[in-house]
C-alpha angles and dihedrals in degrees: 000000000000112000089222089067095051096083097052091041090051093050093045091050090055093050090050093051091049092049091049087059106252115151111273097233093050093043091054094047094044095050089046095051094045093051091043087059090049090049091051092048090053091047096245094124137009127236091252090073090069089058086078092069094089089050089054092051092051090045088058091047091051094049104116091188092068090056086079089072098064092039096054092040092053090046092054096044093051091050092046094049092046091067097254093132094051093049093048095047091049095047098044091041089057091049095052096030094099094066130064110272091014093138090048090052089050092052092050092048094046090044089058091048093048089048089056091049107035105026085198121111096202093056092050098046096043093047094050092040092056096042109030107030097064090048093048091050092045091058095047105264116159111264094226096047094045091050093046094049092052096045093046095046090050092056090059083088085076096064110021112083132283084042116155091220091058090053092051093044092049091051094048092044092045094232131131113278093216089056089050090050091051092048093051098045099079095041088049093052091045091051090051088052091051090054090052090046091055091053089049092053090048091049089055099042100035107016092169089070093061110031124181120250114267114250092252091058093055101084099157100101143128119266089259091055097255122132094243089224097136094057091044091052089048090055093047091047093051091048091049090049091053089050093050092046091050091049093052095043099044103034099029134230091295103036120201096191118102116271094238091053091050091049093053097042095045090044091054092052092045092051092048090048092051092047091052092047092053093051092045090051090051096043097044093036092230092155093217093130129039131221093272091058091045093051093046090050093046093051101038106030102066096054091039091051090050090049096048092041094054096041093040094056091046094048094047091050095243093120136021118239089255090053090045091051092052090048091048092051090051092046092051091054090049091051091050090049091051090054090046090239098114110111135163091242091053092049091047091053092048092048091049093051091045091051092051094051094045093049089049092054095045094050092050088049092051090050091047090054091053090048093050094051090057093040090056090048092059091045092252090153091059091048093052091043094051092044095052098037090055091061116114118248100042115233093354093053090046093052095046092048093048092047091053091045095050091044091055095042089050087070088072108019131052125228095268092058093043091048095050098039109034107023096064088051093050100044099074090053092047089052093049091051092049095245112161106246093218092052090046091049094051090048090052092046093053090044094048088049086074090061086078093054106037110121124257101013103035112132094213088058090052092049091050092045090056093058103028119110118258094253089065107084124211088242089057090056093047095048091043090058096051098079091049091050085055091051090052090051087052088051091053089052092049093051089047093050095041109035088171088080087071105024105016093102098047114126091214130049123258113308118249132207111286126214091280112120121245089244090053091053090050093051098036091229128161106227122195113268119253118261116273091248090063094045095099094078110101116239091239090057097044112116114254109225120207129239093280092065091050091050091050091053088046091053091050089054090051094047092048091053093055 
């Protein structure tokens, strides 16, 4: 067998095993071990290279960045089980219920809030499917549109920080998680706006599909029967005024801080100011705000404050994402305790679900490390590099090809599998073509978001099917998701056409490839730094070793551990 064919055969073998249905982690490890044996038989590597596997396992266990996954997962599960989603959907649904598509707007808005608190698609989709879908059907919403809105809004947890996919992508790309969060914030908000715009268009073209709530169903009113909208608008206006004043006073008339950081920091101050105003109004009996404004603030302010506090400290560099996740988990438990919803059984369920997800991620990552070692041994990194660098169109051709490839693969694999298998193979090529890693990461995140809505294999569709009423057919859920998949494709095109959405606020220019070797990027290894005497060589001029050099260093690590 020609050694040049080993890499494509190895990659094809993995795809076949995944399509057959074998677990991803075991498929990765099995293919890696089999082709390691073949490489040893052909004399490409020696057995001592496999001695580095225990080192790789411990390297994964020591990775503090990945601690953000269980922290944010636990935070979201506690908030979801404490009834936060139900209260927000009910309150916002009442506020928007008087207009066509009001319930759909409420689902989109709550989906964005749940995305910023849970970071878990399953929790968002199941919560809104149980709470909102029966209500939307009861008041005459089209089955397909209602299903599509819920499934699409739940997948916002993929792109809006603190998304788990952003954590995994940042780890695999070896970039700062906070920078990835900042890059994804504006595209996530724009995508939310596009969902709402679609509902608006439907409400104009086909109003019967999204009727307004009847007057008897809108129970959120003042004691005198009024809507309470003026006092609510006054509260929102005062909060916005506090945010603007803080932004001007703290950042100056010509701010140099990134836009996303200013949005989060100013939003945090505005939320805190609004919360204080409501309680002062109630305590001093000022009668500035009515009961509607007080209820909205009581329901929405606590989770919003937690969101802005966690993201604000991360964006301003006060806390790392791991620290922010720990703080968010603690804050979620305090909120549940304040609502008297914190029970031992609820904490036990949240811990169990968090443990399952974290174990799933770690085992896939271990399998991916085994696969990469063997893939390096058969010069798989060179095969992928030559294949992608030969595409016409340079960086643009590379990005378009990768987006199409990921979109198709997302029919069969979820974002964890794509992140651990494909991303490390694509990053060296992206670096060589000068593609900004944050921009590339946001593009991948938006693209992989479609993996949850692809009929017929989208996980969000399965989650919704498991809780949808019997009158909603599976075909209704599938067809309802199609327009939102189209919106996400439009979002990918927008981020491609306007990279400033993701990187326009960066203080530094686009990142370039550091002195890490291509093999190191593939294997996500932490190599020892060069001696100080050699530190004068610029990163751009540092020699790029091939996979053999990385394997030699890997073997030294394994031998040293024995």
